[in-house]
Backbone bond lengths (Angstrom), bond angles and torsions (degrees), N, CA, C in turn:
res aa  C-N    CA-C-N  psi(-1)  N-CA   C-N-CA  omega(-1)  CA-C   N-CA-C  phi
1 M - - - 1.473 - - 1.528 109.94 -
2 L 1.321 115.93 129.39 1.466 120.42 -179.02 1.524 111.28 -72.60
3 K 1.333 115.38 129.27 1.462 120.95 178.46 1.530 113.14 -124.48
4 L 1.344 117.06 -22.51 1.468 120.57 -172.51 1.524 111.95 -138.28
5 V 1.339 115.34 134.92 1.458 121.97 172.99 1.527 107.38 -111.33
6 I 1.325 116.20 122.25 1.467 122.43 -178.80 1.528 108.72 -104.75
7 F 1.324 116.19 121.10 1.458 121.33 -179.44 1.523 111.74 -102.34
8 D 1.323 116.67 129.33 1.451 119.39 160.02 1.525 105.68 -69.96
9 M 1.317 118.71 161.02 1.459 120.22 -177.25 1.528 113.37 -101.61
10 D 1.321 116.80 -64.29 1.463 120.26 -175.73 1.522 110.96 -70.84
11 G 1.326 116.01 121.83 1.455 120.78 179.87 1.510 114.11 90.67
12 V 1.347 116.89 -13.79 1.471 121.49 176.86 1.523 109.67 -110.90
13 I 1.333 115.99 -57.04 1.464 120.72 176.76 1.528 110.28 -86.93
14 L 1.319 115.23 -45.86 1.464 120.98 -175.33 1.525 111.91 -106.75
15 D 1.326 115.78 143.07 1.464 121.62 176.29 1.526 108.56 -83.51
16 S 1.311 114.83 61.50 1.463 121.26 -173.94 1.523 113.77 -106.06
17 E 1.330 117.72 -20.90 1.458 119.93 -178.06 1.525 111.79 -69.06
18 R 1.310 116.65 -35.86 1.472 120.64 176.58 1.524 110.00 -59.56
19 V 1.332 116.13 -44.27 1.466 121.41 179.63 1.521 110.47 -66.69
20 A 1.331 116.42 -42.21 1.463 120.77 179.08 1.524 110.87 -61.62
21 N 1.316 116.31 -39.82 1.472 119.86 178.97 1.522 111.47 -62.11
22 L 1.328 116.12 -43.53 1.468 120.32 178.84 1.526 110.04 -57.92
23 A 1.333 115.66 -43.34 1.468 120.63 -179.65 1.536 110.43 -66.43
24 W 1.328 116.99 -42.20 1.464 120.84 179.50 1.524 111.19 -61.83
25 F 1.316 116.36 -42.24 1.466 119.71 -178.64 1.526 111.63 -67.36
26 Q 1.331 116.57 -32.22 1.467 119.54 177.73 1.524 111.25 -67.30
27 V 1.337 116.71 -45.79 1.474 118.88 179.65 1.529 110.62 -71.91
28 S 1.318 116.63 -30.54 1.458 120.46 177.67 1.521 110.60 -62.72
29 E 1.320 115.80 -43.11 1.467 120.01 179.23 1.525 111.09 -65.70
30 K 1.345 115.99 -42.32 1.458 120.95 -178.65 1.522 111.90 -63.44
31 Y 1.331 116.86 -41.42 1.465 121.28 -174.87 1.538 113.09 -105.42
32 D 1.322 115.92 9.64 1.460 121.96 176.89 1.534 111.46 53.79
33 L 1.331 115.47 51.91 1.459 120.65 -178.34 1.528 112.64 -84.71
34 G 1.326 115.79 -19.15 1.464 119.27 179.74 1.510 114.22 69.71
35 L 1.346 116.95 28.29 1.463 119.81 -179.31 1.519 111.12 -74.33
36 D 1.329 115.51 137.45 1.449 121.78 170.08 1.529 107.31 -135.29
37 I 1.323 117.28 -178.61 1.466 120.55 -176.36 1.534 111.51 -57.28
38 E 1.319 117.70 -42.10 1.461 120.65 -178.55 1.527 111.65 -64.70
39 K 1.336 116.97 -42.54 1.464 120.28 -179.31 1.532 111.04 -69.16
40 L 1.328 116.62 -29.63 1.463 119.48 178.43 1.524 111.91 -66.71
41 K 1.330 117.09 -22.34 1.463 120.05 178.47 1.523 112.06 -58.68
42 E 1.335 116.28 -25.79 1.465 120.86 -178.63 1.521 112.03 -67.99
43 I 1.334 116.48 -22.75 1.464 119.03 -175.92 1.531 113.79 -121.66
44 K 1.334 118.12 -20.81 1.454 119.74 -177.61 1.520 110.42 -65.80
45 G 1.332 116.16 128.88 1.454 121.31 179.86 1.509 113.73 93.87
46 G 1.315 117.05 -9.69 1.457 121.21 179.81 1.521 112.01 -94.18
47 T 1.315 116.05 176.28 1.460 121.40 178.79 1.521 110.50 -80.20
48 A 1.341 115.42 167.80 1.461 121.02 176.85 1.532 110.14 -62.87
49 V 1.317 116.53 -32.61 1.469 121.15 178.74 1.523 110.14 -62.73
50 R 1.323 116.11 -44.54 1.468 120.00 179.23 1.528 110.58 -65.01
51 T 1.340 116.05 -43.40 1.461 120.45 179.29 1.519 110.55 -58.71
52 L 1.334 116.17 -43.32 1.463 120.98 178.83 1.523 110.75 -61.86
53 E 1.316 116.85 -41.39 1.468 121.04 179.32 1.528 111.19 -62.62
54 V 1.330 116.13 -44.41 1.468 120.66 -179.11 1.520 111.06 -64.62
55 L 1.342 116.70 -46.01 1.462 121.00 -179.53 1.532 111.93 -67.59
56 S 1.330 115.80 -37.98 1.468 120.35 -178.08 1.519 112.01 -61.33
57 K 1.315 116.94 -32.77 1.462 120.91 178.36 1.529 110.77 -64.89
58 Q 1.336 115.44 -26.56 1.459 120.35 -176.66 1.524 112.67 -92.74
59 V 1.346 117.09 -40.98 1.471 119.61 -172.13 1.529 114.03 -126.09
60 G 1.327 117.89 -2.47 1.462 120.30 -175.64 1.523 110.34 93.20
61 K 1.329 116.71 152.63 1.451 121.32 -173.36 1.526 113.34 -64.69
62 T 1.350 117.86 -42.14 1.472 120.76 -176.68 1.528 111.32 -61.02
63 L 1.314 116.58 -48.88 1.466 120.13 179.92 1.532 110.31 -69.58
64 A 1.315 116.97 -36.04 1.465 120.47 179.04 1.522 110.66 -60.24
65 E 1.339 116.90 -42.54 1.462 121.12 178.13 1.529 111.20 -63.07
66 K 1.334 116.30 -40.38 1.466 121.15 178.54 1.523 110.81 -64.58
67 I 1.318 116.38 -43.33 1.462 121.69 179.92 1.524 110.69 -62.57
68 M 1.331 116.70 -44.09 1.464 120.32 -179.41 1.522 111.87 -64.25
69 E 1.321 117.13 -36.85 1.460 121.06 178.47 1.526 110.02 -67.76
70 E 1.324 117.14 -42.77 1.460 120.86 178.42 1.525 110.96 -64.45
71 K 1.328 115.63 -41.57 1.467 119.66 178.08 1.519 110.59 -59.62
72 K 1.326 117.01 -42.49 1.458 121.83 179.20 1.528 111.12 -61.79
73 E 1.328 116.60 -42.93 1.466 120.90 179.99 1.525 111.27 -65.05
74 I 1.328 116.63 -41.79 1.467 120.71 178.10 1.528 110.38 -63.73
75 Q 1.319 115.52 -42.22 1.462 120.70 -179.80 1.529 110.91 -62.11
76 M 1.319 117.14 -44.13 1.458 120.89 178.74 1.523 111.28 -64.14
77 S 1.313 116.31 -35.13 1.466 121.34 178.76 1.528 110.85 -65.81
78 I 1.322 116.25 -42.13 1.464 120.89 178.88 1.531 110.23 -64.98
79 I 1.326 116.19 -43.61 1.464 121.14 179.52 1.529 110.46 -59.92
80 K 1.333 115.96 -42.35 1.460 120.91 179.60 1.525 110.69 -62.86
81 K 1.329 116.63 -43.23 1.470 121.27 179.72 1.525 111.28 -63.71
82 E 1.334 116.41 -31.59 1.458 121.19 -178.49 1.530 111.77 -92.43
83 N 1.334 116.25 10.53 1.476 122.04 178.13 1.525 112.92 60.56
84 G 1.324 115.40 42.93 1.459 120.79 173.69 1.518 114.34 98.08
85 I 1.333 114.77 165.85 1.458 122.14 177.58 1.525 109.54 -72.98
86 K 1.315 116.08 141.02 1.467 121.74 178.41 1.529 110.27 -105.96
87 L 1.325 116.00 156.77 1.457 121.38 176.00 1.522 110.32 -78.57
88 K 1.320 116.33 150.14 1.458 120.84 173.55 1.532 109.09 -73.80
89 E 1.300 115.70 156.31 1.461 121.27 179.96 1.525 111.40 -58.37
90 G 1.316 116.58 131.19 1.456 121.96 173.26 1.510 116.27 87.96
91 V 1.327 118.13 0.51 1.475 120.49 -177.07 1.531 111.57 -60.31
92 V 1.313 116.93 -54.58 1.464 120.58 -176.57 1.524 111.12 -64.24
93 E 1.326 116.42 -41.69 1.470 120.08 179.01 1.529 111.10 -60.08
94 L 1.334 117.08 -42.47 1.458 120.34 -179.99 1.528 111.36 -68.93
95 L 1.315 117.22 -41.29 1.469 120.18 179.77 1.528 111.10 -63.34
96 K 1.316 117.23 -39.51 1.471 120.69 177.71 1.531 110.42 -65.77
97 Y 1.319 116.03 -40.09 1.469 121.09 178.92 1.528 110.52 -63.25
98 I 1.329 116.56 -41.93 1.462 121.37 178.81 1.529 110.71 -60.50
99 K 1.323 116.66 -42.81 1.469 120.80 178.71 1.526 111.06 -65.67
100 E 1.336 116.58 -40.08 1.465 120.77 178.69 1.525 111.30 -63.07
101 K 1.342 116.24 -33.44 1.465 121.46 179.34 1.528 112.33 -77.97
102 G 1.325 116.83 -10.78 1.456 120.63 -179.24 1.520 113.42 78.18
103 L 1.339 116.43 20.99 1.464 121.01 179.24 1.527 110.80 -90.14
104 K 1.303 116.43 156.35 1.464 121.88 173.23 1.525 108.76 -88.52
105 C 1.328 117.18 153.65 1.467 119.93 173.95 1.523 109.98 -142.33
106 I 1.323 114.49 147.63 1.461 121.24 -175.06 1.524 108.91 -144.81
107 V 1.313 116.74 148.99 1.459 122.00 174.16 1.523 108.32 -96.25
108 A 1.326 116.71 133.71 1.469 121.98 174.70 1.522 106.61 -126.67
109 T 1.322 116.18 99.24 1.460 121.08 -172.71 1.519 112.75 -123.06
110 S 1.319 115.33 145.95 1.465 120.53 176.31 1.520 111.62 -75.40
111 T 1.321 116.44 -9.65 1.465 122.65 -179.18 1.529 110.99 -73.86
112 T 1.323 116.48 155.97 1.462 121.27 179.09 1.528 111.29 -68.51
113 K 1.323 115.85 157.14 1.458 121.65 -179.69 1.527 111.48 -58.54
114 E 1.318 117.30 -45.12 1.467 121.14 -177.52 1.525 111.60 -58.90
115 R 1.317 116.34 -49.38 1.466 120.17 -177.48 1.523 111.74 -70.50
116 A 1.318 116.88 -41.86 1.466 120.68 -177.91 1.532 111.30 -63.16
117 E 1.322 116.84 -48.45 1.460 119.98 -179.24 1.523 111.05 -63.28
118 K 1.311 116.98 -40.32 1.463 121.51 179.70 1.527 110.95 -60.02
119 Q 1.329 116.29 -48.50 1.457 119.90 -175.76 1.525 112.54 -73.17
120 L 1.321 117.92 -35.73 1.460 120.32 178.24 1.529 111.54 -69.53
121 K 1.325 116.40 -34.17 1.463 120.17 176.83 1.526 111.05 -72.42
122 E 1.321 115.95 -41.13 1.469 120.10 -179.81 1.530 111.74 -64.37
123 T 1.323 117.20 -32.04 1.459 120.24 179.95 1.528 112.54 -90.41
124 G 1.336 116.80 -1.63 1.461 121.16 171.87 1.513 117.22 82.15
125 V 1.329 118.58 15.22 1.467 119.50 -176.52 1.532 113.61 -113.28
126 Y 1.308 117.45 -2.82 1.465 121.53 -176.12 1.532 112.07 -53.88
127 G 1.321 116.50 -41.60 1.463 121.36 -175.35 1.523 115.25 -68.95
128 Y 1.310 117.41 -13.71 1.464 120.28 179.46 1.526 112.55 -74.39
129 F 1.324 117.04 -22.62 1.457 120.42 -171.13 1.528 112.66 -92.12
130 D 1.332 114.70 141.36 1.467 120.74 -179.61 1.519 112.09 -79.21
131 N 1.333 116.69 -22.53 1.457 120.95 178.94 1.524 108.23 -169.94
132 L 1.322 116.24 174.75 1.461 121.80 178.17 1.524 109.88 -143.72
133 V 1.343 115.99 149.96 1.460 122.62 171.32 1.521 106.26 -122.51
134 Y 1.348 116.23 128.43 1.461 121.15 -174.56 1.527 111.30 -109.41
135 G 1.315 114.67 159.24 1.455 120.08 -179.97 1.513 113.92 -62.01
136 D 1.350 116.55 -29.10 1.461 118.77 -177.87 1.529 113.15 -88.34
137 E 1.334 117.97 11.63 1.467 119.29 174.16 1.532 111.57 -118.92
138 I 1.331 115.91 12.05 1.464 119.54 175.84 1.529 109.21 -122.52
139 K 1.318 115.12 154.87 1.468 120.25 179.79 1.521 111.42 -87.61
140 N 1.315 116.39 -38.83 1.458 121.43 -174.70 1.521 110.86 -119.74
141 G 1.337 116.27 117.54 1.451 120.66 -179.23 1.520 112.66 -79.23
142 K 1.326 116.05 171.05 1.462 121.62 175.43 1.538 109.34 -55.72
143 P 1.319 118.85 138.64 1.467 129.39 17.97 1.527 116.13 -87.05
144 D 1.328 118.36 8.14 1.463 120.45 173.54 1.536 108.17 -65.02
145 P 1.316 118.45 142.04 1.466 121.58 -176.63 1.522 115.36 -77.70
146 E 1.339 117.79 -2.38 1.471 120.92 -172.40 1.517 114.00 -50.83
147 I 1.338 117.92 -45.77 1.466 120.75 -173.46 1.524 111.97 -63.50
148 F 1.337 117.22 -37.16 1.462 120.47 -179.20 1.521 112.00 -78.53
149 L 1.318 116.58 -34.36 1.462 119.65 175.21 1.524 110.60 -66.41
150 K 1.332 116.04 -36.35 1.468 120.48 177.46 1.529 110.45 -66.74
151 A 1.330 116.25 -36.45 1.466 120.36 177.99 1.532 110.28 -62.05
152 C 1.324 116.39 -44.46 1.464 120.66 177.40 1.531 110.97 -62.40
153 E 1.320 114.83 -41.39 1.471 120.73 -179.68 1.528 111.19 -62.81
154 K 1.332 116.94 -41.80 1.473 120.12 -178.59 1.526 111.98 -63.78
155 I 1.332 116.90 -34.27 1.460 121.00 -178.85 1.521 111.40 -89.40
156 G 1.325 116.65 -20.87 1.459 120.80 179.10 1.518 113.71 84.27
157 V 1.337 116.39 38.98 1.464 120.84 176.58 1.525 109.03 -125.06
158 S 1.327 116.08 162.71 1.464 120.08 176.94 1.524 108.88 -88.88
159 P 1.331 118.40 157.85 1.465 121.37 -179.95 1.527 114.08 -54.41
160 I 1.327 117.67 -33.81 1.469 119.77 -178.04 1.531 111.83 -73.11
161 E 1.328 116.75 -10.05 1.463 121.17 178.46 1.528 112.21 -98.69
162 A 1.332 116.16 10.79 1.466 120.70 -175.60 1.516 111.56 -126.32
163 V 1.326 114.45 164.57 1.458 121.55 170.93 1.520 107.81 -138.59
164 V 1.317 116.70 140.59 1.460 122.79 177.85 1.525 108.67 -103.50
165 I 1.330 116.56 138.32 1.456 120.97 172.24 1.521 107.61 -109.60
166 E 1.323 116.51 117.14 1.467 122.69 -172.65 1.524 111.86 -133.24
167 D 1.342 114.85 159.60 1.459 120.44 174.50 1.526 111.95 -122.25
168 S 1.325 117.58 -10.82 1.463 120.27 -175.10 1.523 112.31 -109.77
169 V 1.316 115.22 154.09 1.469 121.27 177.74 1.523 110.21 -65.52
170 L 1.348 116.61 -41.14 1.463 119.70 178.50 1.526 110.74 -60.84
171 G 1.330 116.36 -41.54 1.462 120.68 -179.66 1.514 112.29 -68.01
172 A 1.326 116.61 -43.23 1.466 120.53 178.80 1.521 110.62 -64.37
173 T 1.317 116.91 -37.42 1.469 121.16 176.76 1.522 110.44 -63.10
174 A 1.333 116.19 -43.33 1.471 120.89 179.01 1.526 111.04 -62.05
175 A 1.323 117.14 -41.48 1.465 121.17 178.91 1.527 110.54 -62.16
176 N 1.335 116.46 -44.36 1.469 120.55 178.67 1.520 111.34 -61.74
177 R 1.318 116.20 -41.73 1.468 120.03 -179.54 1.528 112.11 -68.19
178 A 1.339 115.38 -24.21 1.470 120.27 178.05 1.524 111.75 -84.71
179 G 1.338 116.73 -8.20 1.458 120.12 -178.11 1.511 112.42 76.22
180 I 1.339 116.20 29.45 1.469 122.05 -177.99 1.523 109.12 -113.96
181 K 1.318 116.61 137.06 1.453 120.94 175.90 1.535 109.68 -58.79
182 C 1.325 116.22 146.20 1.458 119.77 -177.35 1.527 111.56 -130.02
183 F 1.325 115.73 119.26 1.456 121.84 172.17 1.525 107.29 -95.08
184 V 1.304 116.81 120.71 1.463 121.42 -179.30 1.524 110.08 -99.88
185 V 1.328 115.21 125.11 1.463 122.16 172.43 1.526 104.96 -117.91
186 E 1.314 116.39 98.65 1.456 120.60 -174.80 1.520 111.95 -61.76
187 D 1.319 114.91 141.76 1.462 120.91 176.80 1.528 107.17 -115.32
188 T 1.316 118.60 -111.02 1.466 120.81 179.81 1.528 111.90 -83.92
189 M 1.327 117.18 -22.63 1.460 121.99 -179.54 1.521 109.78 -95.36
190 K 1.320 117.63 118.24 1.451 121.65 178.36 1.528 110.16 -94.13
191 F 1.309 116.26 133.88 1.457 121.71 -178.34 1.530 110.59 -78.25
192 S 1.313 115.82 143.01 1.464 120.64 174.48 1.527 108.33 -78.28
193 V 1.331 116.39 173.17 1.466 121.06 178.15 1.530 109.95 -58.46
194 E 1.332 116.51 -42.23 1.461 120.97 178.83 1.521 111.27 -65.76
195 E 1.324 116.80 -42.53 1.467 121.41 -178.54 1.520 112.30 -68.97
196 N 1.332 117.11 -24.87 1.463 120.55 178.18 1.522 112.48 -61.30
197 R 1.326 116.37 -20.95 1.462 120.47 179.28 1.536 111.77 -67.63
198 L 1.325 116.08 -16.80 1.461 120.02 178.27 1.522 111.87 -74.89
199 A 1.319 116.75 -17.37 1.466 121.45 -174.98 1.529 111.79 -92.77
200 T 1.328 116.13 129.01 1.462 120.53 171.25 1.522 108.54 -68.92
201 R 1.336 114.42 -42.14 1.464 122.44 173.25 1.519 108.25 -145.78
202 K 1.341 116.09 157.28 1.463 120.76 175.92 1.524 109.67 -125.08
203 Y 1.332 114.68 140.36 1.454 121.17 178.68 1.526 109.15 -132.12
204 T 1.319 116.21 157.22 1.460 120.14 177.96 1.515 112.10 -92.13
205 S 1.342 117.08 -14.85 1.461 122.35 -178.83 1.515 109.48 -157.20
206 L 1.325 115.94 155.28 1.468 120.32 175.95 1.522 111.30 -63.78
207 L 1.320 117.22 -24.68 1.459 120.80 178.01 1.523 110.37 -60.49
208 E 1.324 116.87 -32.42 1.459 121.01 178.88 1.523 112.37 -70.87
209 V 1.322 116.63 -23.03 1.470 120.60 -179.93 1.533 110.22 -74.92
210 V 1.335 116.05 -29.31 1.472 120.32 178.03 1.545 108.71 -58.13
211 G 1.314 115.41 125.34 1.462 120.32 -178.70 1.508 113.83 90.17
212 N 1.330 117.38 -1.93 1.465 120.97 -177.89 1.522 113.17 -120.66
213 L 1.298 117.79 24.58 1.470 121.18 176.44 1.518 110.03 -105.41
């Protein structure tokens, strides 16, 4: 019996992955990193620590840290120009439906507590969630299952009583490793035929999830 819905944040709740991609492509061009959508799959959905590890293998830790800082600044600049982060289609409708069903919901994000709380409050959805798990309170980021298992632990349910809503391959992999069903709502990263096996179900929008929990 389903008791808990676990939301990833970036690319699921917030329209932030599109902005992040723009920033990544700008720094990629500047530093000749050769990033494309497929290569971004290696880091999208993971923690900053994982991103640093991946980049460091290519350019060294010192330059990787500089690149990540520049990417962050570019991303913030884009967000400012667009008058803040926007919600993805269907977020509020799905959250209201979850409450009507009497289910619990929690955010499990690789993002830091400070940034996550700020953006969820600014977009007006923070109060819908029963709890949150942040990237800076876990040891192992996605695709490790720790973040989703911690989400279940905070609410007091077993993995088989939960479902994860994800947009990234790393996140879907983490959900599978945790033994939790995974609904994939693709954002900027499109899953390959092989990667589609990670999804219990796939939807094109959160609006499609309404009525299907």
